[in-house]
N, C-alpha and C positions, 0 to 999 in steps of 0.2 A: 208132566214132570216139571217143566219150567214153572207152571203156575203154583205147584206145590212148594217149590223152593222159594218163590217170591213170597208166598204166604208165611213160610217158615221165617224168612228174614223179617217180615212185618211183626210177627209175634215176638221175636227176640228184640227187635227195636223198641216195641211198646213196653218192654220191661225196664227201660232206663238202666241197662247194663246190670240189672239184678239177675240172679240165676232163675232159669225157667226149667221146671222138671220135665224129664223125658215123657212121663205119663201124660202130663198136661198137653204137651205138643202132640203126642200120639192121639189123644182124644180129639183135639181141635182139628187135626189134619186127616183123621180117619185112616192112619197108616200105622204100621207096627213100630215099636221102639227100635227094632233093628233097621228099619227103613229110615228112621230119624237119624240114626248114627251114620248111615251111608250118605245122607244128604249133607251132614256136617263135614264129612271127609271131602265131598265135592266142593263145598264152600272153602275149605282149607286150600284146595288146589287153586282156587281163584285168588288166594292171598289173604283170606280172612284168618285172624288169630282167634281161635275158639277155645274156651276153657270148659272142660267137662269134669265135674266132681260127683262121685257117687253119692246118692241120696240128696244132692242139691240140684243137679241139672246142668244146663248149659248156659253160657253167656258169650256174647261176642266181645272180645277185649279190644280188637282193633279191626277196622275195615281198610282194605288196601286202596292205593291209588292206581290200581290196575283196572283199566277199562274193560268191563264185560257187562252182559245183561244183568248179572247178579249185583255187581258193585254199583252200577248206576241206579238200580232199583232200590238198593239199600239206602234209606234216608231220603228218597225222593218224595217230595211233599205235594205232588200234583194230584188232581182228581181224575183226569182223563188222559193227559198227555204223557206218553212214554210208558203206558201200561203194557204195550207190546213193543219190545226192543229187539231189533235184529242187529247183532254185533258180528263184525268180521275182523279178523286179524289183518288181512290184506284184501283190498278191493280195488278194482279198476276205478270205480267212482261210486260213492254212495247214492248219487243221483240215478245212476243206471239201475241199481238194486231197488231204489224206491219206486221208480217207474214200473218195474216188473212186478213188485209187490202190490202196487196200487191197481194194476191191471188184473191182478189175481184177487182183488177185493180186500186188500189189507184195510183194517179199520182206520177211521179218522183218529189221528194222534199217534199213529205208528212212527217209531223213530229208528233210523238206520245209522249206525255208528261204525267207523272203521279206524283201526290203529294207524293205518297208512293208506294212501291212495296212489296207485301207479299211473292213473290217467285223470287226476283231478283237474277240473276246469272251472273257469269263471265265465263272465260275459264275453260274447263274441269269440267263443272257443279258445280264449286265452288259457294257457296252462297254469295250474295252481300247484306249487310245490308242497307236497303233503308229507312231511317227514314222520317216520314211525315214532310213536309215543311222544311226539313233541307238540302236537296241537290237537284241535278239535275238528274232526272231519265228520259232518253229520247232516242228515237230511230228514225232514219232517213231512209226513203225508197229511194233508188237510183236505177235508171235503166240505167247504163252506157253502152256505146257501146264499150266495151273493151273485149278482150279475158278473159275467166275465170281464166287463169293463172296469170293475172295481178291483180286479186281481192285483194291479200294481200297488194298491194300498198295503197289501200284505208284505211287499218288499220293504216299504218304508217302516211298517210296524216291526219287522224283524230287525232292521237297523237300529231302531230305538231300544229294542230289547238288549241287543249286544252292547250298545253304548251304556245302558243302565247297569248291566252286570259288570262291565269293565270299570265304570266309575265308582260303583258301590262296593265291589269286592276286591279292588286293587287300588294302588295309589296313582294309577295312570289317568290321564285326562283325554278321553276319546273325543273325536269329532267325526261327523258323518259327511263324507264327500259324495255328492250326488253322482249317480243314483244309488250305489250299493256298496261303497267302500267305507271301512272304519279306519281312521287314521289316528296315530299317536305321534305327536311332534312331526307332523307332515309326512310320515311314512305309513305305509299300508300294514295294518295288523290283522284285518279280517275282511272278508268279502261275502257277499250273498248272491246266490243264483236262484231265482224263482222261475219255475217252469210250470206250465198249465196244460191240461188236457180238457178240452171243453167243446160243447156243441154251440150253436149260435147264441142261445139264450140261457145255457146252463153249464156250470162247471162240473165236470166229472171228478176231477181231483187237482190239487196243487201240490207240488213238491218244493218246499223251501229248503234250499241247500245253504249250509253254513260252513265256512272255512275260517278258523281262527288260529293264528300263530301264538302259541303259549310259551313254550320253554325252549325255543330255538336260541342258539348263539349265532354270532356272525358266520361261523364256519358252516352252519347248516343251510345258508342261502347261497345259491349260485352267484358268481361274480356279476352276472348280467342284471341281477335285481338287488344286489346288496345295498345299493344306495337308495332304493325305493321301498324295501320291505323291512319290517321290524317285528318284534314279538313283545308280549307283555313282560317276559323276563328281562329282555334287553332294556326296556323302558323303566322297570321298577328295581332291577337288581336282585330280584327274588324269584326262585322257582315257585310255580303255582301248582295246586292240586287239580289235575285235569278232571277227575271224576266230580269233584265239588263244583267246578265251573260248569260242567255239563248240567248238573242238577239245578244250579241256579238259573242257567239259560232256559231250561224247560219250565221251571216254576214261573219265572218272569214272563215267558212267552205265553203260558196258559192264562195268566192273569190279564195280560194285555189283549190277548185274543178274545177272551170272554167279555172284556170291556168294549172292545171293538164291535163285537156282535150285538151287544146291548145298546151302546151309545153312538155307534158310527165312528167316523174318521176324525172329527175336529180335535180331540185330545191328542191323538197320534200326530196329527199335522203340527200342532203347537210344540209337542215334545221334539219332533224331528227338527224343527226350526231352531229350537234352543240348543241343539247339538250341531247344527249345520256348520259346515266348514267354511269359514270366512264369509259368513252372511253379511250383506251390506257392502261388500267390497267389489271393486271393478274386475271384470273378467273379459277374456277374449274367447269367442266361440267360433270354431271352424265347423261349418256344415257343408259337406261336399266341397265345393271350391269357393264358397263364400265365407267371409269373416265378419263377425258381429261383435261390437264392443257394447257391454251392458253392465248393469249392477245386479248382483244376485240378491233376490229379496225373499225367497222362500220356495215352497212346493205347493203344487195344485192338488186337488183331490184325485185327479187321474194319474198322479205320480210324476207329472211333468215338473221341470224346474222353472220357477217364475223369475223372470229378469225384467229389469226396467231399462229402456233405451231412451235416448233424447228424442228421437224422431217418432218411434212407433209406440211409446208408452210401455205398458206391461205386455209381455209376450210369454208364451209357453215354449219351452225347449224340450223336445222328446229324445233327441240324440245329437251327438256331436262331440268333438274334442274340445275340452275346456282348458284354458290356460289362465292362471291367476297372475296378476301383476305383483311384482315384489317391490 
């Protein structure tokens, strides 16, 4: 049923908003014209505005900014990413759903999207506030043929994808704060949580989780994080179309992932460093009970933060609390 509806959307999209006859759709989809009509009614429930005229056919006048499998698929330009979409109105966490789907052999490129999460989380089990219809709460299932040690590269790749989309689709100026935060004007606008299931030398699957604050206002954030969190709307002064942003993220992700598979990590490393938050500036790193002063210089291929110290020269930082000097 879903694949038929996706194909119907594709046929209507390829018409460039011209009318498509019911008979043509019936022949292409191998279903009755009555079934075509029923599919149109289901699309209207999703918020599509569809015009049907006798002897001319159907055309989609407007697609909605309501997130669903149909609306995301409509206009999606990817080749393999997002061909299978699992959409939930409410979910504890898209990561949980993705892990379950991956264990049940969901295909590479499966995307899980929720309108809201009740138990959204980031790194170190920190809670992520996922307001309904206000942001992008999404997980992508990947089955890469790379060694498990290279998995952190996909976190850095995902960060560059989000930065590119924000920079090119909005007026905001994003920065990537190591290891997985997207900042706008020093406040957190998006985060990434990459989780892996692997054997010693083989990845079974990776789930790349994305949380992006899109249309929140100050009232949507708890007081405890109001001074640390922001949204694209708050930074640009404009509402954003969430469906369109999801489509752009998936398109940019597919392109970047394909280039990564073909050419390796160097281009992603360079792009990450071009977006890197306060690169070349002095930082203070707390690791356990030790404190280290250094200069942030970039990222290593294994996902570590590269810093320069007076005594030790270049070092790799894998974890720790970082404080920037002002």
